[in-house]
N, C-alpha and C positions, 0 to 999 in steps of 0.2 A: 744953818745948823743949830738946832735947839737942844739944850742939854736934856730935856725931858723926852726927846725922841728915842726910839729904840736902837739897839745894836743888831745889825743883820749878820747872820753867819750862814755860810753854805758849803756843801760838800756833795759828792756823788751819792753818799749813803750814810751808814751809821758811824763812820770814822769821825765825822765832824761833831757827833754828839759828845765825844770825849772833850773836844774843844769848848763846846757850849757849856758843858758841866764845869770845866775849869774857869770859864769866864763868870758863870753864875756864883761860883764859890768866892772868887776874888772881888766881884762887883755885884753883891746880892741885891742892890737896889735897882739894877738896870734891867729893863725889859728887853727880851731877846725875840727876834723873828728869825726862825731857822728855815732853810730850804734844803731838802735832800733830793738830789736829782736821781731818784731810784730808777727812773726809766732808762737812764744811760750809763749806769754804773757797770764796771769801774772805769774811772777816767784814765787810769794808768795805761790802758791798752789802746786808747784812742789816739788819733793824730793830733798834732799841735793845733791844726786848723779847727777841728771839732771841739777840742777842749776850750779853745778861746771863744768859739761860737756859743757853747753852752754857758760859759762863765759870764759872757756879756749879757745874755738873755736873763740870767738869774740876777745879775747886778741891776739891770733895768727894773726888774720886779721889786727888788729891795729898795731901790731909790723911790719907786712909786709909793712904797710903804713909809717913806720919809725917814729912813734910817740915817742917823747921824754918823754912824761908822759901819763899815762892812769888813768882816773877817773872812778871808778865803781859807776855809778850814780843810784844805785839800792840798797836799804837797805837789801833786801833778799840776793842778791849776795855778798854785802859787809860783811854781818854777817857770811855767809857760805863759800864763795869761796876765800876770801882774802888771807888766808895762802897759798893755792895752787897757786894762781896767783903771790904771792911774789916769790915763787920758780921759776915759769916760767919766770918772768920778771927780775930776778936778774941780775944786771949789764947791762940790756938792756934798761930800762927806769925807770923813777920815777913812783911809784904806789900809788894811793890814794883811800880811800873809803869815804863814806858820813857819817860815824858814828863817827870817831875820832874827827873831828872838833866840833861836837855837844857835845861830852863828855868833851872836853877841855873847852868849853864855860860854861857848866853846873858846873863843879867843881870849876871854877873861880868865880861863882856867889854865894856869901855867903848868899843871901836871900832865896835861894832854899832849902827847907827842906822836902817837900812832893811832889814828882814828879810822874806824870803819863806818860806812854809811850803807844802810839797806833801804830800798825804796822800789817804787814801780818802774817799769820800763821808761815811761815818760819822764819821770823825775831824774833818774840816773843818766839818761841820754843827754840832759842839759849840762851835766857836770857842775851844777850850780853850787853845791856845798864846797867842793874843792876850790873852785874859782874864787868864791867870796871869802872863804876862810883864809886861803893863802895870800889874798890881797892884804890881810891884816897880820897874819902870822905865817911867815914863810917856813918856819921850823916845824910845822905840823905836817906829818905825812898822812895823806888821806887816801883810803882805799874804798872804792864804791862798788856795790854789787846789786844788780837788779834781782828782785825776788817776786816775779810777776804773779805767782799763784796765790800768794798770801792774802791779799785784800779780798779777792772773790770768795775764798774759803772762809775767811773771818766773817764776811758779810752774810754768808749762808749758814754760819755756825756748823760747818761741815765737819763731821768726825774724821774724815780723811786726813785733815790737817795734822791730827795727832796720831791716828792709827798708822799712817804711812811715814811717820817721822819726817814730814816735809820741812818743818822748821830746822831740824838738825841737818838735813841734807843740804840746805842752803848755807848754814853757818859753818859746815864742815869744809867749805871751799878753801883751798890753799890760798886763794887771793885774800882771804880775811884773816890769815894767820898773824900772830904776834901783834894784835891790836891791844891797846890799853883802855879804849872807850869805843862805844858804838852809838851812832845816831839812829833812832827809829824814824826813818824818813818818810813815814806815811802815817796819817792820823788813825788808821785802823790798828796799827801795830801795838800801841799801848794796851790793847785788849788781849794781847798774848805776851805782855811784858814778863809775867811770872815764868812762862815757859822759856823765854830767852834768858832770864836770870838763872834758871835751873840749868840750862845748857852750859853757861859760862861759870857756874858754881860760885857766883858772887865775886869773881876775880877781875871783872872789868866793869867800868862805869857805863850804865845804861842812860842815854840822854834822849829825852823827847820834848816836844814843844809844850807839853802840859805843865812842865815845871816852871816855865817862864812866860808863857803867853798872857796869863792873867795880869801879872805885874807889869809886863811890857805895855799892854793895851791901857791899863790904868794910868801909867805914867804919861803916856802920850796924850790921852784924853784930858788928864788933869792940866797939862800945859796949855791945852786949847780951851780950857774952861768948859768942857763938855760932859763932865760927870754929873749925875743926879745927886743933889745935895741932901734931899730929904730921905728919911728911912721909909721904906715901903716894901710890900710883898708884891712884886710885879706879876702880871699875867702874861705868860709867854705864848707866842703863836708859832706852831710848827706846820710846815707845808711839805708835801712831796709831789713829785711829778707822776708817780705811780704808786698808789696805796698798796701796802702789803701788811699783813698781820704781824710778820716778823719785825718789821720796822716799828710798828706800834708797841710791840712787847719790849723791844730794845730801848725805846725812850724811857720806859719805866725803870730801867736799871740806873739811869742817870737822873731822872726826874720822877721819883716814886710818888709824889703827890698827884701825878697825873697830868698829861698834856693832851689837849685837843688837837688831833692830827687831821689836817684837811688835804685833799688832793687838789692840785692847781695845775692846769695845763697852760704853760706859758710858752710853749715852743711851736704852737700851731700858727 
């Protein structure tokens, strides 16, 4: 593992761009190689077997690119494939998911008592947030709710998301009543954070991995002496399994200087 090697980041689509942006802000000298599996999005509706298969294929691709670290910028893949990817990447690179930084921040916040979690079917089915939070803080009551339509509609920038009040219809669930905080358990959801804040009228704390992932990765890489020490403006490389104009346009929201987007078929 060479400190000058890039950081690999992957997701099924645009959600991971929020993570890539957070990493570039905290670690501006680091080169990023991003892979968006747009051919198979969203992962949240796929079986654990397929999520693991796609994640392993992408990890192989990023290892071939000599990434010193790989960030699983997808909650579904983080909750299901992380253990398998740890075996695959052992001694080859540092591996991160987007769930551990959030759990760390939650257990350190003594004001959180009644916590809501929204995420994809795949993520919520694992019950990963409740299990890992209650291992460290048994006093936090965790309520989890699958919100399966959100990621796809966000990905498509579909007006139905707002016109049909789909966000509110999920959050109106009695299961989510009386919470003091909520975890956005999908990397797509920060893109509708303002709508979620509006729904709750600023009365509850909104938690996403974007607040903690950059610092979390920086600290871990620093301990391993894997940070780039020289100041530079790195050239990032972005790949997708299926090129779409929408994805190209979305990258400009987070990387306005422009990103060269290439299609790469890694699954054949």
